[in-house]
C-alpha positions in Angstrom: -32.9 0.3 6.8 -33.9 -3.4 6.4 -37.2 -5.0 7.2 -36.6 -7.8 9.8 -40.1 -9.3 10.2 -40.3 -11.1 6.8 -38.4 -14.0 5.2 -35.4 -13.4 3.0 -33.8 -15.6 0.4 -30.6 -15.5 -1.6 -27.9 -17.7 -3.3 -25.2 -18.1 -0.6 -22.5 -19.5 -2.8 -20.3 -17.6 -5.3 -21.5 -16.8 -8.8 -20.5 -19.3 -11.5 -20.8 -23.1 -11.9 -19.7 -25.6 -9.3 -20.5 -29.1 -8.0 -22.8 -27.6 -5.3 -24.7 -24.4 -4.8 -26.6 -23.2 -1.7 -29.8 -21.2 -1.4 -30.4 -19.7 2.0 -33.7 -18.7 3.6 -34.1 -16.9 6.9 -37.2 -15.6 8.7 -40.4 -16.7 10.3 -41.8 -18.4 7.1 -38.5 -20.1 6.1 -39.6 -23.6 7.0 -43.0 -23.2 5.4 -41.6 -21.8 2.2 -39.0 -24.6 2.0 -41.7 -27.2 2.5 -43.8 -25.7 -0.3 -40.8 -26.1 -2.7 -40.2 -29.7 -1.9 -42.1 -32.8 -3.0 -42.0 -34.4 0.5 -45.1 -35.0 2.4 -43.3 -35.2 5.8 -42.1 -32.1 7.5 -38.5 -31.0 7.9 -36.7 -31.8 11.2 -34.3 -29.4 12.8 -30.6 -30.1 12.1 -31.4 -33.1 9.9 -30.2 -33.1 6.3 -33.2 -34.2 4.2 -33.0 -35.4 0.6 -35.8 -33.9 -1.5 -36.6 -32.6 -5.0 -37.5 -29.1 -5.7 -40.7 -29.0 -7.8 -42.5 -26.3 -9.7 -46.1 -26.3 -10.9 -46.9 -26.7 -14.6 -50.1 -26.1 -16.7 -50.7 -29.6 -17.8 -48.9 -32.2 -15.7 -49.2 -30.9 -12.1 -45.5 -30.5 -11.1 -42.1 -31.2 -12.5 -38.7 -31.5 -10.8 -36.3 -28.6 -10.9 -33.4 -30.2 -9.0 -32.5 -32.9 -6.4 -31.4 -31.2 -3.2 -30.5 -31.6 0.4 -32.5 -29.4 2.7 -31.3 -28.5 6.2 -33.4 -26.6 8.8 -31.5 -24.7 11.6 -34.2 -23.9 14.1 -34.1 -20.6 15.9 -32.1 -19.4 17.9 -29.5 -22.0 16.9 -28.7 -20.6 13.5 -26.5 -18.0 11.9 -29.2 -15.3 12.1 -30.9 -16.6 15.3 -34.0 -17.0 13.1 -35.3 -20.1 11.4 -32.8 -20.7 8.6 -33.2 -23.2 5.9 -30.3 -24.1 3.5 -31.0 -25.8 0.2 -28.0 -27.5 -1.2 -28.4 -28.3 -4.9 -26.3 -28.6 -8.0 -24.2 -25.6 -8.7 -25.8 -24.4 -11.9 -26.7 -20.7 -11.8 -29.8 -21.5 -13.8 -31.0 -24.0 -11.2 -30.1 -21.9 -8.2 -31.8 -18.8 -9.6 -34.9 -20.9 -10.3 -35.1 -22.0 -6.7 -34.8 -18.4 -5.6 -37.6 -17.4 -7.9 -39.9 -20.2 -6.6 -39.1 -19.2 -3.0 -40.0 -15.6 -3.8 -43.2 -16.8 -5.4 -44.0 -18.7 -2.2 -43.6 -15.6 0.0 -39.9 -14.8 0.5 -38.1 -11.6 -0.4 -34.8 -11.3 -2.1 -32.2 -10.4 0.5 -30.1 -7.2 0.3 -26.3 -7.4 0.5 -25.3 -8.4 4.0 -28.8 -8.8 5.2 -28.3 -12.3 6.8 -25.3 -11.0 8.8 -27.3 -7.8 9.6 -30.0 -9.9 11.2 -27.3 -11.9 13.1 -26.1 -8.5 14.4 -29.6 -7.2 15.3 -30.4 -10.5 17.1 -27.3 -10.3 19.2 -25.4 -13.2 17.7 -22.6 -10.9 16.5 -21.5 -7.4 17.4 -20.5 -4.9 14.7 -16.8 -5.8 14.9 -17.6 -9.5 14.4 -20.0 -8.7 11.6 -17.3 -6.7 9.8 -14.9 -9.6 10.4 -17.3 -11.9 8.5 -16.9 -9.7 5.4 -13.1 -9.5 5.9 -13.0 -13.3 6.2 -14.9 -13.7 2.9 -12.6 -11.2 1.2 -9.4 -12.6 2.5 -6.8 -13.4 -0.2 -3.8 -14.3 2.1 -3.5 -16.5 5.2 -2.6 -13.5 7.3 -5.8 -11.7 6.3 -7.8 -14.8 7.1 -6.1 -15.2 10.4 -6.7 -11.5 11.4 -10.3 -11.7 10.4 -10.9 -15.0 12.3 -9.4 -13.5 15.5 -11.8 -10.6 15.3 -14.7 -13.0 14.6 -13.7 -14.9 17.7 -14.1 -11.6 19.7 -10.6 -10.5 20.4 -11.3 -6.9 19.8 -14.7 -7.1 21.4 -13.2 -8.5 24.6 -10.4 -5.8 24.6 -12.9 -3.0 24.0 -15.2 -4.5 26.7 -12.5 -4.4 29.3 -11.6 -0.8 28.5 -15.3 0.2 28.4 -15.9 -1.4 31.9 -13.0 0.5 33.4 -14.1 3.8 31.8 -17.7 3.2 32.9 -16.5 2.7 36.5 -14.7 6.0 36.4 -17.7 7.8 35.0 -20.0 6.2 37.7 -17.7 7.5 40.5 -17.6 11.0 39.0 -21.4 10.9 38.6 -21.8 9.8 42.2 -19.7 12.7 43.4 -22.0 15.1 41.6 -25.0 13.6 43.4 -23.5 14.6 46.8 -22.2 18.2 46.2 -22.8 19.3 49.8 -21.3 16.3 51.6 -17.7 17.3 50.9 -17.1 13.7 49.9 -15.7 12.5 46.6 -16.0 8.9 45.5 -12.6 9.1 43.9 -9.6 11.4 44.7 -8.0 13.4 41.9 -4.8 11.5 42.0 -6.5 8.2 41.8 -8.7 9.5 39.0 -5.7 10.7 37.1 -3.9 7.4 37.4 -7.0 5.4 36.3 -7.5 7.6 33.2 -3.8 7.2 32.3 -4.1 3.4 32.6 -7.2 3.3 30.3 -5.4 5.7 27.9 -2.4 3.4 27.9 -4.5 0.4 27.1 -5.9 2.1 24.1 -2.4 3.1 23.0 -1.3 -0.5 23.2 -4.2 -1.4 20.9 -3.3 1.3 18.5 0.4 0.2 18.4 -0.5 -2.5 15.9 -2.8 -0.4 13.8 -0.4 0.4 10.9 0.6 -3.3 10.7 -3.0 -4.4 10.8 -4.1 -2.0 8.1 -1.3 -3.2 5.9 -2.5 -6.8 6.3 -6.1 -5.9 5.6 -5.7 -3.4 2.8 -2.4 -4.5 1.3 0.0 -2.1 -0.5 0.4 -0.8 -4.1 4.0 -0.8 -5.1 5.2 0.9 -8.3 8.5 0.0 -9.9 10.0 3.1 -11.6 13.2 4.2 -13.2 14.8 4.9 -16.5 14.9 2.2 -19.2 17.0 -0.9 -18.9 17.6 -0.6 -15.1 15.9 -4.0 -14.7 12.5 -3.0 -13.5 10.7 -5.7 -15.5 13.2 -8.4 -14.5 12.7 -7.4 -10.8 8.9 -7.4 -11.4 9.1 -11.0 -12.7 11.5 -12.1 -10.0 9.2 -10.8 -7.2 6.2 -12.5 -8.9 8.0 -15.7 -9.5 7.0 -15.9 -13.2 7.7 -14.2 -16.5 4.8 -11.8 -16.6 6.7 -8.9 -18.2 8.6 -9.0 -21.5 12.3 -8.5 -20.9 14.7 -7.5 -23.7 17.9 -5.5 -24.2 15.9 -2.9 -26.2 15.2 0.2 -24.1 11.6 1.1 -23.8 10.2 -2.4 -24.1 7.6 -1.8 -21.4 5.0 0.7 -22.8 2.0 0.3 -20.5 1.3 -0.5 -16.8 1.6 -4.1 -15.9 -0.2 -5.0 -12.6 -0.1 -8.3 -10.7 -0.9 -9.2 -7.1 1.5 -11.2 -4.9 1.5 -12.5 -1.3 4.5 -11.2 0.5 4.7 -12.5 4.1 0.9 -12.4 4.3 0.5 -8.9 2.9 -1.4 -8.7 -0.4 1.0 -6.5 -2.5 0.0 -5.2 -5.9 3.1 -4.7 -8.1 3.0 -2.2 -10.9 5.7 -2.3 -13.6 5.9 1.0 -15.5 7.5 2.4 -18.7 11.1 3.6 -18.4 11.4 7.3 -17.7 13.1 9.2 -20.6 12.3 11.6 -23.4 9.6 9.6 -25.3 10.4 8.6 -28.9 6.8 8.3 -30.1 3.2 8.9 -29.0 2.8 5.4 -27.5 5.9 5.7 -25.3 4.8 9.3 -24.4 1.5 7.8 -23.0 3.4 5.1 -21.2 5.7 7.6 -19.5 2.7 9.7 -18.5 1.0 6.7 -17.0 4.2 5.8 -15.2 4.3 9.2 -13.5 0.6 9.0 -12.6 1.2 5.6 -11.0 3.9 7.0 -8.8 1.5 9.6 -7.4 -1.1 7.0 -6.4 1.4 4.4 -5.1 1.6 3.4 -1.5 5.3 2.7 -2.1 7.7 3.4 -4.9 10.7 1.1 -5.8 13.2 3.5 -7.4 15.2 1.1 -9.6 18.8 2.2 -10.4 21.4 0.4 -12.5 24.4 -0.3 -10.4 26.5 -1.2 -13.5 26.1 2.2 -15.2 26.8 5.7 -13.9 23.9 7.7 -12.4 22.2 10.0 -14.9 20.3 13.3 -14.5 17.1 11.3 -14.9 18.1 9.1 -12.0 18.8 12.1 -9.8 15.6 13.9 -10.8 13.6 10.7 -9.9 15.4 10.4 -6.5 14.6 14.1 -5.7 11.0 13.7 -6.8 10.4 10.7 -4.6 12.4 11.9 -1.6 9.3 12.8 0.5 7.3 9.6 -0.4 7.5 6.1 0.9 10.1 4.4 -1.2 12.9 1.9 -1.4 15.9 2.6 -3.6 16.8 -0.6 -5.4 20.3 -0.7 -6.9 20.0 -3.5 -9.3 22.5 -5.7 -11.3 24.9 -6.6 -8.5 25.9 -9.5 -10.7 27.7 -7.0 -13.0 30.7 -4.9 -12.4 29.8 -1.9 -10.2 30.1 1.6 -11.8 29.5 3.6 -8.6 29.2 3.0 -4.8 25.8 3.6 -3.2 27.5 4.0 0.2 28.8 7.4 -1.1 25.3 8.8 -1.6 23.3 10.7 1.0 20.4 8.2 0.6 22.6 5.1 1.3 20.4 4.0 4.2 17.5 3.5 1.9 19.3 1.3 -0.6 18.7 -2.4 -1.2 21.2 -4.2 -3.5 19.7 -6.7 -5.8 20.2 -8.9 -8.8 17.1 -10.0 -10.7 19.3 -12.5 -12.5 20.8 -14.3 -9.5 18.1 -13.5 -6.9 20.6 -11.7 -4.6 18.9 -9.3 -2.3 15.3 -10.2 -3.2 14.5 -11.5 0.3 15.7 -8.2 1.7 13.7 -6.3 -0.8 10.5 -8.2 0.1 11.2 -7.4 3.8 11.4 -3.7 3.0 8.3 -3.7 0.9 6.2 -5.1 3.7 7.9 -3.1 6.5 9.8 -6.0 8.1 6.6 -8.0 8.8 8.1 -11.4 7.9 9.0 -12.0 11.6 5.6 -11.0 13.2 4.1 -13.6 15.4 1.0 -12.2 16.9 -2.0 -11.2 14.8 -2.5 -7.4 14.9 -5.6 -6.5 16.9 -6.7 -3.6 14.8 -7.0 -3.8 11.0 -10.1 -1.7 10.3 -9.8 2.0 9.7 -13.2 2.7 11.3 -12.1 1.0 14.5 -8.8 2.8 14.5 -10.3 6.2 14.1 -12.9 5.6 16.9 -10.3 4.3 19.3 -8.0 7.2 18.5 -10.9 9.5 19.3 -11.6 7.7 22.6 -7.9 8.0 23.5 -7.9 11.7 22.7 -11.0 12.2 24.9 -9.2 10.7 27.8 -6.2 12.9 27.2 -8.4 16.0 27.2 -10.0 14.8 30.5 -6.6 14.3 32.1 -5.4 17.8 30.9 -8.6 19.3 32.3 -8.1 17.6 35.6 -4.6 19.0 35.9 -6.1 22.5 35.4 -8.5 21.9 38.3 -11.7 21.1 36.3 -14.6 19.7 38.3 -16.2 16.2 37.8 -19.0 17.8 35.8 -16.5 19.1 33.1 -14.5 15.9 33.1 -17.6 13.9 32.4 -18.1 15.6 29.0 -14.8 14.1 27.7 -15.1 10.8 29.6 -18.6 10.2 28.2 -17.4 11.2 24.7 -14.6 8.5 25.0 -17.2 6.0 26.1 -19.5 6.7 23.2 -16.6 6.2 20.7 -15.9 2.8 22.2 -19.6 1.9 21.9 -19.6 2.9 18.3 -16.8 0.3 17.6 -18.9 -2.6 18.7 -22.1 -1.2 17.4 -23.8 -0.7 20.7 -24.2 2.9 19.6 -24.2 3.9 16.0 -26.1 5.8 13.3 -28.2 4.0 10.7 -26.2 5.4 7.8 -23.0 3.9 9.3 -24.7 0.5 9.5 -26.0 0.8 6.0 -22.5 1.6 4.7 -20.9 -1.3 6.6 -23.3 -4.0 5.4 -23.6 -2.7 1.9 -20.1 -4.1 1.1 -21.2 -7.7 1.9 -22.1 -10.1 -0.9 -25.7 -11.0 -1.4 -26.4 -14.2 0.5 -24.2 -13.3 3.5 
């Protein structure tokens, strides 16, 4: 997958210009390569920031300065990768940083692959796989809730929980294995009733972890929310009100919105992508026809649909067709324009429980709408334990393995048969933390990291 016996180099700060930029080296030759780039005669000292100049050879005048930098050596194993790591902090010009990387490669380093620094930290035991994935989530976080969830996982909350479950499961497996070792003694190291109770307890612990999975995925992945409805129901006004700015053009002319307008907003810690769409009606020209087509396509791909109805005008066939079309999808029915005289009563409709009354003009009902969009998450206190789909799928598989083992025990299965499902559950938990996993899974996980991390 990755070679781990050489020295790697990469720019560790984001692309673009800034006051500072960092080039990171990791590996057995990191200190020697850094020393070769600097104009200092004295050697670097661990955990000391050293002012130096990066120099490069020239044909006629010996060397010339590339940049003035601060060089810090983190001696193994007290570093991010548990290898010798050198960080060169220079001015944040991409030209200068790329030149430092080129000089390091010329001195014997290799350009790092995406995620390779964190992969080395994982291989060297500084992080397990859950924590390594949390590093990527922390870098990618765009809301405080995402950052908090990622930091909790980096601190080892899931690792600790999985470790406790794994220890309990391993103890059960050991007792079943021991019973197999003494088949003629008539002695079992754990009685069926105790075994059943212990398996149920472990299964219950996994269920408790999975209870927050939907909330956790929502925080990590966010939600795409499409506003749809016929023209002039106030979709664009609601879109602007939820964003807190005048992003969409709002007029009294039906069909003002022709294309999809997309913006991201933080709603109670959930990254929500709002999509305003063209009003649904019989198109009057080819441009509007394309807009309506895109609006219908956006509905299909949406994680949630806001069906916007005009409370000041009678329901139309288009409204009822849209309500029927979205009935089986996640949706919120928004009856807008409560600041105007009401033309009909939502309480009389069969879908009254799905309704949120709003006014994009006065702001009435917007807080309730935000609550519905994020599933009532504004009052959550504890960070969800599970946010990663890979973790969720493996823990569900472990829970299912325990359920199969309990069912087999109820049917009189022997310890040997129970061990098949118990060991399968144990292996799934080991895959979560990376103590057991295929190389292609590791490659996929670390490939989503940025270079330099």
